[in-house]
C-alpha positions as CSV (number, residue, x, y, z in Angstrom):
1,M,67.3,12.5,-40.0
2,E,66.3,9.3,-39.4
3,Y,66.4,6.3,-38.1
4,A,67.3,4.2,-41.1
5,A,63.3,1.4,-41.0
6,A,62.2,5.0,-40.8
7,R,59.0,4.9,-43.8
8,S,57.3,9.0,-43.5
9,T,57.5,12.0,-41.2
10,M,56.6,15.2,-40.1
11,C,59.0,17.9,-41.7
12,R,60.1,19.9,-38.2
13,Q,60.1,23.9,-39.3
14,C,56.6,23.2,-41.3
15,G,55.2,20.4,-40.1
16,K,54.0,18.7,-43.6
17,H,54.4,15.0,-43.6
18,F,56.9,13.6,-46.3
19,V,57.8,10.3,-46.7
20,T,61.2,9.0,-46.4
21,A,64.4,8.6,-48.9
22,Q,66.5,6.5,-48.2
23,E,70.1,7.0,-49.5
24,R,72.1,4.6,-51.3
25,P,76.1,3.4,-51.4
26,P,76.7,3.2,-55.3
27,A,77.0,0.6,-56.4
28,R,80.5,-0.8,-57.2
29,P,82.1,-3.3,-60.1
30,A,82.7,-6.3,-59.5
31,F,85.8,-6.4,-61.3
32,D,88.8,-3.3,-60.7
33,V,89.5,-2.3,-64.6
34,S,93.0,-0.1,-64.2
35,G,95.6,0.3,-67.2
36,G,93.9,-3.2,-68.9
37,V,94.2,-5.5,-66.5
38,A,91.2,-6.8,-64.3
39,A,92.2,-7.1,-60.7
40,A,90.7,-10.5,-59.4
41,Q,90.7,-9.4,-55.3
42,S,87.2,-10.5,-55.2
43,F,87.2,-13.9,-56.1
44,L,89.9,-13.7,-54.2
45,Q,88.8,-12.9,-51.4
46,R,85.6,-15.6,-52.1
47,F,88.1,-17.9,-52.2
48,E,89.3,-17.4,-48.6
49,G,85.9,-16.7,-47.0
50,V,84.6,-20.1,-48.3
51,W,88.2,-21.8,-47.1
52,N,88.0,-19.6,-44.2
53,R,84.0,-20.8,-43.3
54,P,83.8,-22.2,-40.1
55,R,83.5,-26.3,-40.5
56,I,80.9,-28.7,-38.4
57,T,82.9,-31.7,-36.6
58,S,81.6,-34.6,-35.3
59,V,83.3,-35.7,-32.1
60,A,82.5,-38.4,-29.3
61,C,82.5,-37.6,-25.8
62,F,85.5,-40.6,-23.9
63,D,82.9,-40.9,-21.4
64,C,79.7,-42.2,-22.2
65,G,80.6,-42.0,-26.4
66,M,77.8,-40.3,-27.0
67,T,78.4,-38.1,-30.6
68,Q,78.0,-34.6,-31.2
69,Q,78.2,-32.5,-34.1
70,L,79.9,-29.0,-32.3
71,N,81.8,-26.2,-34.5
72,S,85.5,-26.0,-35.3
73,A,85.7,-23.0,-34.1
74,A,84.5,-24.3,-30.2
75,T,87.9,-24.4,-27.2
76,S,85.2,-26.3,-25.6
77,T,81.7,-28.1,-24.8
78,I,79.0,-30.5,-22.8
79,C,77.9,-34.0,-23.5
80,P,74.2,-34.0,-23.5
81,S,74.5,-37.2,-22.1
82,C,76.9,-37.1,-19.0
83,S,77.0,-33.2,-19.2
84,V,80.9,-34.1,-18.7
85,H,83.2,-31.3,-19.6
86,M,84.1,-31.6,-23.1
87,D,88.2,-29.6,-23.6
88,L,88.3,-29.0,-27.7
89,R,91.9,-26.7,-28.2
90,D,94.8,-28.3,-29.3
91,Y,97.9,-28.6,-27.3
92,R,101.0,-27.4,-28.2
93,I,104.3,-27.9,-25.9
94,N,107.4,-26.0,-26.6
95,T,109.1,-26.8,-22.8
96,A,108.6,-28.6,-20.1
97,F,105.3,-30.0,-19.4
98,S,103.7,-32.1,-17.2
99,R,99.6,-31.8,-16.8
100,A,97.0,-34.5,-17.3
101,I,95.6,-33.1,-20.7
102,R,91.8,-34.4,-22.2
103,T,91.3,-32.6,-24.9
104,H,89.6,-34.4,-27.9
105,G,92.2,-31.8,-30.1
106,S,95.8,-32.8,-31.2
107,V,98.9,-32.6,-29.6
108,Y,102.3,-31.6,-30.8
109,V,105.4,-32.0,-28.8
110,T,108.8,-30.0,-30.5
111,S,111.9,-30.4,-30.8
112,S,112.3,-28.6,-27.3
113,G,109.5,-29.8,-25.7
114,D,109.8,-32.8,-22.3
115,L,106.0,-33.7,-22.2
116,S,106.0,-35.5,-19.2
117,S,102.5,-36.0,-17.8
118,S,101.1,-39.4,-16.0
119,S,98.2,-38.8,-17.8
120,V,97.3,-37.6,-21.7
121,V,94.5,-38.7,-23.7
122,C,93.7,-37.1,-27.2
123,R,92.4,-37.1,-31.0
124,S,95.8,-37.7,-32.1
125,A,99.3,-36.1,-31.7
126,I,103.1,-35.4,-33.3
127,I,105.9,-36.6,-31.7
128,E,109.5,-34.2,-32.1
129,G,110.5,-34.4,-28.3
130,K,110.5,-36.1,-25.3
131,L,107.7,-38.6,-24.6
132,R,107.7,-39.6,-20.6
133,G,104.4,-39.8,-20.2
134,S,101.3,-42.0,-20.7
135,L,99.5,-41.1,-24.1
136,Q,96.1,-42.7,-25.3
137,C,95.0,-41.1,-28.9
138,V,91.8,-41.8,-30.3
139,E,92.9,-41.5,-34.2
140,K,97.2,-41.8,-34.7
141,V,100.1,-40.8,-33.3
142,E,103.2,-40.2,-35.0
143,F,107.1,-39.7,-34.3
144,R,109.0,-37.7,-36.0
145,A,112.4,-37.2,-34.5
146,P,114.3,-39.6,-32.9
147,A,112.8,-40.9,-29.4
148,K,112.7,-42.2,-26.3
149,V,109.3,-43.6,-24.8
150,Q,108.9,-44.8,-21.2
151,G,105.0,-44.1,-20.3
152,K,102.3,-46.9,-21.7
153,L,101.3,-45.4,-25.2
154,A,97.8,-47.0,-26.6
155,A,96.1,-45.7,-29.9
156,P,94.4,-47.6,-33.2
157,L,97.4,-46.2,-35.9
158,V,100.9,-45.3,-34.9
159,I,103.9,-44.0,-37.3
160,I,107.0,-44.5,-36.9
161,G,109.0,-41.8,-39.4
162,K,111.8,-41.5,-41.9
163,R,113.8,-39.7,-39.7
164,A,112.5,-41.2,-36.6
165,D,114.6,-43.5,-34.4
166,V,112.0,-45.1,-31.5
167,Q,112.5,-47.0,-28.2
168,F,109.8,-48.8,-25.8
169,F,110.1,-49.4,-22.6
170,R,106.8,-50.8,-22.7
171,Q,104.6,-52.8,-24.4
172,L,103.4,-51.0,-27.5
173,Q,99.2,-52.3,-28.0
174,V,98.3,-50.7,-31.5
175,G,95.1,-51.4,-34.0
176,S,97.7,-50.9,-37.0
177,I,101.3,-49.6,-37.0
178,E,103.6,-48.6,-40.2
179,I,107.1,-47.9,-39.6
180,R,108.8,-45.9,-42.0
181,G,112.3,-45.4,-40.2
182,R,114.1,-47.4,-36.8
183,M,112.3,-49.1,-33.2
184,S,113.3,-51.1,-31.1
185,G,110.9,-52.6,-29.3
186,E,107.7,-54.8,-28.7
187,I,104.4,-54.6,-30.4
188,V,100.8,-56.1,-29.1
189,A,98.4,-55.3,-32.7
190,E,95.4,-55.9,-33.8
191,T,95.7,-56.1,-37.6
192,V,98.4,-55.7,-39.3
193,V,102.5,-54.5,-39.0
194,T,103.7,-52.8,-41.7
195,I,107.3,-52.1,-42.3
196,R,108.2,-49.6,-45.5
197,S,111.6,-50.0,-47.1
198,S,113.0,-47.8,-45.5
199,G,111.3,-49.4,-42.3
200,S,113.7,-51.1,-39.3
201,L,112.3,-53.3,-36.8
202,D,113.7,-54.9,-34.2
203,G,111.8,-56.7,-31.0
204,N,109.0,-58.8,-30.7
205,V,105.4,-58.5,-32.5
206,V,102.2,-60.1,-31.9
207,A,99.8,-59.2,-34.7
208,R,96.8,-60.5,-36.8
209,A,100.1,-59.7,-40.0
210,I,103.0,-58.3,-41.2
211,N,104.0,-56.7,-44.4
212,V,107.4,-56.2,-44.8
213,E,108.0,-54.5,-48.2
214,K,112.2,-55.2,-50.5
215,G,114.6,-53.4,-49.1
216,G,113.1,-53.1,-44.9
217,T,113.8,-54.8,-41.4
218,F,112.7,-57.2,-39.0
219,T,115.0,-59.2,-36.2
220,G,112.6,-60.9,-33.1
221,Q,110.1,-63.1,-32.8
222,L,107.0,-63.9,-34.3
223,V,103.1,-64.4,-33.0
224,I,100.6,-64.6,-35.5
225,G,97.4,-64.4,-35.4
226,Q,96.4,-64.0,-32.3
227,K,95.2,-60.9,-31.7
228,K,96.0,-60.5,-28.2
229,Y,97.2,-62.0,-25.1
230,E,96.1,-64.6,-23.0
231,Q,95.4,-63.5,-19.4
232,A,98.1,-67.4,-18.1
233,E,101.1,-66.1,-21.0
234,L,100.5,-62.3,-19.5
235,L,100.9,-63.0,-15.5
236,P,101.5,-66.6,-15.2
237,Q,100.8,-68.4,-12.0
238,L,100.7,-72.0,-10.2
239,E,98.0,-74.1,-10.1
240,P,96.9,-76.1,-7.3
241,A,98.7,-79.9,-7.6
242,S,96.3,-82.2,-9.8
243,P,94.6,-85.1,-7.6
244,K,96.4,-87.7,-9.7
245,T,100.1,-86.9,-10.2
246,G,100.2,-85.2,-6.9
247,R,102.2,-82.2,-9.3
248,K,102.4,-78.9,-9.3
249,L,100.4,-78.1,-12.5
250,R,101.4,-74.7,-14.9
251,P,100.1,-72.4,-17.4
252,P,101.9,-72.8,-21.3
253,P,104.9,-70.8,-21.7
254,H,105.1,-67.4,-23.0
255,A,105.2,-66.8,-26.8
256,F,109.0,-65.8,-26.4
257,G,109.7,-67.2,-24.0
258,L,109.2,-64.0,-20.9
259,P,105.6,-62.6,-19.0
260,A,104.8,-59.3,-20.7
261,T,105.4,-56.1,-19.6
262,S,101.7,-53.0,-18.9
């Protein structure tokens, strides 16, 4: 027995030099034919290998915005620009959870989960249980079950599922929102608010546009074309008295008659 990399050796008995010969395993057929039926196991194995192959994903740092390419199997990394630790794991909340989360993965709150953390920052989130803390997503948030959201929620896209009946106690700041179920609350959208045929919205809306399909319902006040509230509308304050009339100047009234909460 010799090393696999050896090309020649000396005989231990007679001392003669000779070239080593490597034994090769017998070649396996591409298909195993049994009973006239070819087993396509090799094809399935190759398909699973391609499907389970690690993918490359792009991740941007929450602090400096530096983007880097990472393997999808990675669980954490270090930002090459600001050297901050970046969590890449997905979180599945099945019970009461109150710790802060800051991850580039997704957060899934199951029907038995209770997320009461004061600060949750993630890539995307699916809510089926209770959400009592603040949530900020980079991509989207989807509600699939009835919920009462007491904390602050901010995301580029919010989806209210058909089976969801969501009540927001604080102002909802989104890029766009799609309502397929029932929702109540105050919305400030940068682009469009869409109410599907099965959707219902009860609350005030400030957005660039609103789309209500046939069968959908909307109840509340609407301000179109304004991207966000002005500071005077958010926090109305009294100004000094006018030098001519002696009366105090007040800011313009709020769009809905009441100051917004944020």
